[in-house]
C-alpha positions in Angstrom: -5.9 -19.8 -20.6 -7.1 -22.5 -18.2 -4.7 -25.0 -19.8 -1.8 -22.6 -19.3 -2.7 -22.0 -15.6 -3.1 -25.8 -15.1 0.3 -26.5 -16.7 1.9 -23.8 -14.6 0.3 -25.2 -11.5 1.6 -28.7 -12.2 5.1 -27.3 -12.9 5.1 -25.4 -9.6 3.9 -28.4 -7.6 6.5 -30.6 -9.3 9.2 -28.3 -8.0 7.7 -28.2 -4.5 6.5 -24.5 -4.9 3.1 -23.8 -3.5 1.0 -22.0 -6.2 0.0 -18.5 -5.1 -1.1 -15.4 -6.9 2.5 -14.0 -6.8 4.0 -16.9 -8.8 1.0 -17.6 -11.1 -0.1 -14.2 -12.3 2.1 -11.2 -13.3 -1.1 -9.1 -13.3 -1.8 -9.9 -9.7 1.7 -8.9 -8.7 1.4 -5.6 -10.5 -2.0 -4.9 -8.9 -0.6 -5.8 -5.5 2.2 -3.2 -6.0 -0.4 -0.6 -7.0 -2.4 -1.4 -3.8 0.8 -0.8 -1.8 1.1 2.6 -3.4 -2.6 3.4 -2.7 -2.2 2.3 0.9 0.9 4.5 1.3 -0.7 7.6 -0.3 -4.1 7.2 1.4 -2.6 6.9 4.9 0.2 9.4 4.6 -1.8 12.2 2.8 -4.8 12.6 5.1 -6.5 15.2 2.9 -6.2 13.2 -0.3 -9.5 11.4 0.3 -9.1 8.9 -2.6 -11.3 5.8 -2.7 -9.8 2.8 -4.3 -12.0 3.5 -7.4 -10.6 7.1 -7.5 -7.1 5.8 -7.2 -7.4 3.5 -10.2 -9.3 6.2 -12.2 -6.4 8.7 -11.7 -3.8 9.1 -14.4 -0.5 7.4 -13.9 1.5 10.7 -14.0 -0.4 12.2 -11.0 -0.1 8.9 -9.1 3.6 8.5 -9.9 4.4 12.1 -8.9 2.5 11.9 -5.6 4.2 8.6 -4.9 7.7 9.9 -5.7 7.1 13.1 -3.7 5.9 11.0 -0.7 8.9 8.7 -0.9 11.2 11.7 -0.9 9.5 13.1 2.1 9.9 9.7 3.9 13.7 9.8 3.1 13.9 13.4 4.4 12.1 12.4 7.6 14.4 9.5 8.1 17.5 11.7 7.5 16.1 14.2 10.0 15.4 11.5 12.5 19.0 10.2 12.2 20.5 13.6 12.3 23.4 13.8 14.7 23.8 10.1 14.9 27.2 9.3 13.4 27.0 5.6 13.7 24.8 3.1 15.4 26.4 1.3 18.4 25.4 -0.5 21.5 25.4 1.5 24.7 27.7 0.5 27.5 24.6 -0.2 29.7 23.2 -2.6 27.1 26.6 -4.4 26.7 26.8 -4.8 30.5 23.2 -6.2 30.6 23.9 -8.6 27.8 27.1 -9.9 29.5 25.2 -10.2 32.8 22.4 -12.2 31.2 24.5 -14.4 28.8 28.1 -14.2 30.0 31.1 -13.6 28.0 30.8 -14.7 24.4 34.4 -16.0 24.2 33.6 -18.4 27.1 30.6 -19.8 25.1 32.6 -20.8 22.0 34.6 -23.9 22.6 
């Protein structure tokens, strides 16, 4: 295993890639993703009360279901927040302020 890691490190350095856990260990990347899921669930669901040990002891179906439900709630909250906004555009006041600060864009391009 050490020889494999050593060879991988040499190949990465030869290609000017700094070795890091992300590009040297698939296991680390997967665990990092699970920690992201734990962080989301633990901070969004206040009553959950999971420790990190509880999270990793929980079955994957329960974790996946909670994660998917929370992602759906986030999408619904975003839709509700953007409700009534047809499209994003700059307000006239902001355009005026920009032109006052930076001038007309067509004058800048020569």
